[in-house]
C-alpha positions, 0 to 999 in steps of 0.5 A: 451622503455620499461620504457616510454609504462610502464608510458603510460599505468600508466598515462592511469589507473590513469586517472580519468573520468570527472564528467559528465561521472560519472554522466551520465553512472549510469543514463543510466544503471537506465533507461536501467533497468527501461525499460527492467523491463517494457518490462517484466510487464503484462498489463492488458486488457481493460475489466480487468481494468474495472472489477477490478476497478468496484470491488474497487469501490463497496468494497469501497461502500460497506465498507463506508455503514458499516461504516456509520452504525456503526458510526450511531449506536455507536452515537445513543447508546452513546448518549441514554447512556449520556440522563439522562434517558437511552433509554434501546435500543440503550443501548442494541443495543452497547452491542451487537454490542461491544461483537459481535465484541469481538467475532469475534476478538477472533475467527479470531486471533485463529490459524486454526488446 
């Protein structure tokens, strides 16, 4: 009898789970973990969402204006250089802007002591 019980236990241990169980178990665990993490999330209030959205829009509009100004300045400067008689004002503006950018990059790259 002892051998029969041992053989039954061995067969039960060797039995592989079905394909459905091997697919469903990880998916179930994934969703359980995901919902557990979502319960820990600090969801913003309506006021926080409105304020943060206003900040994002303001920064986006501001940056687009700054980049548009840079684009216009460089365009006018390069067209001034490419003319048969270069427009001295735009060449000076271009040189000033390029030097200002170089100075900003150098100072931004320095380590703070």
